[in-house]
C-alpha positions as CSV (number, residue, x, y, z in Angstrom):
1,M,2.8,17.2,-4.9
2,L,6.0,19.0,-3.8
3,P,5.3,19.1,0.0
4,I,4.5,15.4,0.0
5,F,7.7,14.3,-1.8
6,A,9.7,16.9,0.2
7,L,8.9,14.9,3.3
8,I,10.3,11.8,1.6
9,L,13.4,13.8,0.7
10,A,13.7,15.0,4.2
11,G,13.8,11.4,5.5
12,W,16.3,10.4,2.8
13,G,18.6,13.4,3.6
14,A,18.4,12.9,7.4
15,R,19.6,9.3,6.9
16,R,22.2,10.3,4.3
17,I,23.9,12.9,6.6
18,G,23.6,10.8,9.7
19,V,21.1,12.8,11.6
20,L,19.0,9.6,12.0
21,G,20.8,6.3,12.7
22,P,20.5,2.9,11.1
23,H,17.7,1.8,13.4
24,A,15.5,4.8,12.7
25,T,13.8,3.3,9.6
26,G,12.5,0.2,11.4
27,E,11.5,2.0,14.6
28,L,9.7,4.9,12.8
29,N,8.0,2.4,10.5
30,R,6.8,0.4,13.5
31,F,5.4,3.6,15.0
32,V,3.5,4.3,11.8
33,V,2.2,0.7,11.3
34,H,1.3,-0.1,14.9
35,L,0.2,3.3,16.3
36,A,-0.3,6.3,14.0
37,L,-1.8,4.7,10.8
38,P,-4.2,2.4,12.7
39,A,-5.4,5.5,14.7
40,L,-6.0,7.2,11.4
41,L,-7.9,4.2,9.9
42,F,-10.0,3.9,13.0
43,D,-10.8,7.6,13.1
44,V,-11.8,7.6,9.4
45,V,-14.1,4.7,9.8
46,V,-15.8,5.9,13.0
47,K,-16.5,9.3,11.4
48,A,-17.6,7.9,8.1
49,S,-21.1,6.8,7.0
50,W,-22.0,3.5,5.4
51,K,-22.7,5.3,2.2
52,E,-19.1,6.5,2.1
53,I,-17.6,3.1,2.8
54,W,-20.0,0.9,0.7
55,Q,-18.8,1.8,-2.8
56,P,-19.1,-1.5,-4.8
57,G,-18.0,0.2,-8.1
58,F,-14.8,1.6,-6.5
59,V,-14.1,-1.7,-4.8
60,A,-14.5,-3.7,-8.0
61,A,-12.5,-1.2,-10.1
62,F,-9.5,-0.9,-7.8
63,G,-9.7,-4.5,-6.5
64,I,-9.9,-6.2,-10.0
65,G,-7.3,-3.8,-11.3
66,S,-4.7,-4.5,-8.7
67,G,-5.6,-8.2,-8.6
68,S,-5.2,-8.6,-12.4
69,V,-1.8,-6.9,-12.4
70,F,-0.7,-9.1,-9.4
71,L,-1.7,-12.2,-11.4
72,L,0.0,-11.0,-14.6
73,A,3.3,-10.3,-12.9
74,L,3.2,-13.6,-11.0
75,L,2.6,-15.6,-14.2
76,L,5.3,-13.7,-16.1
77,R,7.9,-14.2,-13.4
78,L,7.0,-17.9,-13.0
79,R,7.6,-18.4,-16.7
80,G,11.1,-17.2,-16.1
81,S,11.7,-20.1,-13.7
82,R,11.3,-17.9,-10.7
83,H,10.5,-19.7,-7.3
84,L,6.8,-19.3,-6.4
85,A,7.7,-17.4,-3.2
86,D,9.9,-14.9,-5.1
87,A,7.4,-14.6,-8.0
88,T,4.7,-13.8,-5.5
89,I,6.7,-11.0,-4.0
90,D,7.3,-9.7,-7.5
91,G,3.5,-9.8,-8.0
92,L,3.3,-7.6,-4.9
93,N,6.0,-5.3,-6.3
94,A,3.8,-4.7,-9.4
95,A,0.4,-4.3,-7.6
96,Y,1.0,-3.2,-4.0
97,A,0.1,0.5,-4.1
98,N,1.5,2.6,-1.3
99,T,-1.9,3.7,-0.1
100,G,-0.9,3.8,3.5
101,F,2.2,6.0,3.4
102,I,1.5,8.1,0.3
103,G,-2.2,7.6,-0.4
104,F,-3.7,9.3,2.6
105,P,-1.6,12.5,2.5
106,L,-1.9,12.7,-1.3
107,A,-5.6,12.2,-1.3
108,A,-6.1,14.8,1.5
109,A,-3.9,17.3,-0.3
110,V,-5.5,16.8,-3.7
111,L,-9.1,15.8,-3.1
112,G,-9.7,16.8,0.5
113,A,-11.4,14.9,3.4
114,D,-14.0,13.3,1.1
115,A,-11.3,11.1,-0.5
116,L,-10.2,9.5,2.8
117,A,-13.0,6.9,2.8
118,P,-12.1,5.6,-0.7
119,T,-8.5,5.7,0.3
120,L,-9.3,3.6,3.3
121,I,-11.1,1.1,1.0
122,A,-8.1,0.9,-1.3
123,T,-5.8,0.4,1.8
124,I,-7.9,-2.5,3.1
125,L,-8.0,-4.1,-0.4
126,T,-4.2,-3.7,-0.6
127,V,-3.0,-4.4,2.9
128,C,-5.5,-7.0,3.8
129,V,-6.9,-8.8,0.8
130,L,-3.9,-8.7,-1.6
131,F,-1.5,-9.3,1.2
132,A,-3.5,-12.3,2.4
133,V,-3.5,-13.9,-1.0
134,A,0.3,-13.3,-1.3
135,L,1.0,-14.8,2.1
136,I,-0.9,-18.0,1.2
137,L,1.0,-18.4,-2.1
138,I,4.3,-17.7,-0.3
139,E,3.5,-20.3,2.4
140,V,2.6,-22.8,-0.2
141,G,5.8,-22.2,-2.1
142,M,8.0,-22.4,1.1
143,Q,6.6,-25.7,2.3
144,T,7.8,-29.0,1.1
145,E,4.7,-30.6,2.3
146,R,1.3,-28.9,2.1
147,H,-0.7,-28.8,5.2
148,P,-3.9,-26.8,4.5
149,R,-5.0,-26.7,8.1
150,R,-1.7,-25.5,9.4
151,L,-1.4,-23.0,6.5
152,A,-4.9,-21.6,7.2
153,I,-4.0,-21.2,10.9
154,K,-0.8,-19.4,10.1
155,V,-2.4,-17.0,7.7
156,G,-5.3,-16.4,10.0
157,R,-2.9,-15.5,12.9
158,S,-1.0,-13.2,10.6
159,L,-4.2,-11.4,9.6
160,A,-5.6,-11.3,13.1
161,S,-2.5,-9.6,14.4
162,N,-2.4,-7.0,11.6
163,P,-3.1,-3.6,13.2
164,L,-4.1,-2.2,9.8
165,L,-6.9,-4.7,9.6
166,I,-7.9,-4.6,13.3
167,A,-8.2,-0.8,13.5
168,P,-10.8,-0.3,10.7
169,L,-12.8,-3.4,11.8
170,L,-12.9,-2.0,15.4
171,G,-14.0,1.3,13.9
172,G,-16.7,-0.6,12.0
173,V,-18.1,-2.0,15.2
174,F,-18.4,1.6,16.6
175,L,-20.0,2.7,13.4
176,A,-22.4,-0.3,13.2
177,F,-23.7,0.1,16.7
178,G,-23.7,3.9,16.8
179,I,-21.2,4.0,19.6
180,A,-20.0,7.5,20.3
181,V,-16.3,8.1,20.7
182,P,-15.6,9.8,24.1
183,A,-14.2,13.3,23.8
184,P,-10.8,12.4,25.4
185,M,-10.4,9.4,23.1
186,D,-11.4,11.5,20.1
187,R,-8.7,14.0,20.9
188,F,-6.2,11.2,21.4
189,L,-7.0,9.8,18.0
190,T,-6.8,13.2,16.4
191,L,-3.3,13.9,17.8
192,L,-2.0,10.4,17.0
193,S,-3.5,10.1,13.5
194,A,-2.1,13.5,12.6
195,A,1.4,12.0,12.9
196,A,0.7,9.2,10.5
197,S,1.2,10.9,7.2
198,P,4.4,13.0,7.9
199,C,6.1,10.1,9.8
200,A,5.2,7.6,7.1
201,L,6.6,9.8,4.4
202,V,9.8,10.4,6.4
203,A,10.1,6.7,7.1
204,L,9.8,6.0,3.4
205,G,12.7,8.4,2.7
206,L,14.8,6.6,5.3
207,F,14.0,3.3,3.7
208,L,15.0,4.5,0.3
209,D,18.5,5.4,1.5
210,E,19.3,2.0,3.0
211,K,22.0,0.0,1.2
212,R,20.7,-3.4,0.1
213,D,21.8,-6.3,-2.0
214,G,20.5,-6.5,-5.5
215,A,22.9,-4.7,-7.7
216,N,23.2,-7.8,-9.9
217,M,19.5,-8.2,-10.5
218,P,18.5,-8.0,-14.2
219,D,17.3,-4.5,-15.2
220,G,14.7,-6.0,-17.4
221,A,12.8,-7.5,-14.4
222,V,12.9,-4.2,-12.5
223,T,11.7,-2.3,-15.6
224,L,8.9,-4.8,-16.2
225,L,7.6,-4.5,-12.6
226,M,7.8,-0.7,-12.6
227,T,5.9,-0.5,-15.9
228,L,3.2,-2.7,-14.5
229,K,2.9,-0.6,-11.4
230,L,3.0,2.9,-12.8
231,L,1.3,2.4,-16.1
232,V,-0.6,-0.8,-16.5
233,Q,-2.3,-0.8,-13.1
234,P,-3.8,2.7,-13.4
235,L,-4.8,2.2,-17.0
236,A,-6.5,-1.1,-16.2
237,T,-8.3,0.5,-13.3
238,W,-9.4,3.4,-15.5
239,A,-10.7,1.1,-18.2
240,L,-12.6,-1.0,-15.7
241,A,-14.1,2.0,-13.9
242,R,-15.1,4.0,-16.9
243,H,-15.9,1.5,-19.7
244,V,-16.9,-1.7,-17.8
245,L,-18.3,-0.8,-14.4
246,H,-19.4,2.8,-15.3
247,V,-18.3,4.2,-11.9
248,A,-19.0,7.8,-11.1
249,P,-16.3,10.3,-12.4
250,A,-15.2,11.3,-8.9
251,S,-14.8,7.7,-7.7
252,T,-13.0,6.8,-10.9
253,Y,-10.6,9.7,-10.4
254,T,-9.8,8.5,-6.9
255,A,-9.5,4.8,-7.9
256,V,-7.0,5.6,-10.7
257,L,-5.0,8.0,-8.4
258,M,-4.7,5.2,-5.8
259,A,-3.7,2.7,-8.5
260,A,-1.0,5.1,-9.8
261,L,0.7,5.2,-6.5
262,P,4.3,3.8,-6.3
263,T,5.0,0.4,-4.7
264,G,4.8,0.3,-0.9
265,T,7.3,-1.2,1.5
266,G,5.1,-4.1,2.3
267,P,6.7,-6.5,-0.3
268,F,10.1,-5.7,1.1
269,M,8.9,-6.5,4.6
270,V,7.6,-9.8,3.3
271,A,10.9,-10.6,1.5
272,Q,12.8,-9.9,4.7
273,F,10.5,-11.9,6.9
274,Y,10.7,-15.0,4.7
275,G,14.4,-14.6,4.0
276,R,13.9,-14.2,0.2
277,E,15.9,-12.1,-2.2
278,A,15.0,-8.5,-1.6
279,G,17.2,-6.7,-4.1
280,T,14.5,-6.5,-6.9
281,T,11.9,-5.2,-4.4
282,S,14.2,-2.4,-3.0
283,R,14.9,-1.2,-6.6
284,V,11.3,-1.3,-7.6
285,V,10.2,0.6,-4.5
286,F,12.9,3.2,-5.1
287,G,12.3,3.5,-8.8
288,T,8.5,3.7,-8.7
289,T,8.7,6.3,-5.9
290,I,11.0,8.5,-7.9
291,M,9.2,8.1,-11.2
292,S,5.8,8.6,-9.6
293,V,6.7,12.2,-9.1
294,L,6.4,12.5,-12.9
295,T,3.6,10.1,-13.6
296,I,1.2,11.3,-10.8
297,T,1.9,14.9,-11.6
298,A,1.1,14.2,-15.2
299,Y,-2.1,12.5,-14.3
300,L,-3.2,15.3,-12.0
301,G,-2.3,17.8,-14.7
302,V,-4.3,16.0,-17.5
303,V,-7.3,14.8,-15.6
304,S,-9.4,16.9,-13.2
305,P,-11.8,15.5,-10.5
């Protein structure tokens, strides 16, 4: 675990002492989201087999686990008279596992290359499916009049322009039709995808050092969302995988590890895009990232794959 979180610390320290400027976070994040991570997702899918990707037990355990926590957080926050858009972002705070920035390097370090395909599945479920549901709810909450057709078009455009969705789908086309990747392209993907994990982790460290509003947000709300993310989601995923769906031990281990990841930066990006209050989100991302050093290490120490 230490080398992975050391990269986060390196980004945090570089921003703290001024080695990287205030625009570094956004630019490095754009590089990861639009270039390096899509290259990694495409490369993983192209080199995978259908047997590796088609894992219904893993999909059900991780998907239902994250979806249930998202719904629980959403309902709890709505009961507190929270606006639907803000409550939806809180739901993402509690269920949006950082599979893209931390999941891939952690899975590779702990489980090896065999865990990259399940990590890809978890990333698609989080970044595409969960994100799509959240965007729909936010759009509904933000509109005074509901226009289903316009709403569907807007969400469809958002998903169609999401490089984290396009890359694995394009890789799936290559895989489905048995198209061989030319050697120069394969080398290009190897070089670019190798930058995804370290740059993503450094970008996360830069993000955690940024000063944001939110000091007056209730500590109880932040604690609730952190508890749902770091404890409830992995426990729910484990219970579903082991006692309900009877998933294989190795897949169960990976599913729980992905569920135990801290909150990703996606909810914060959504809050910024829609102009919603982002203080709670920044505190949850920071808190879960720090606390996950303890919770994930404890999980890895107690359970063996």
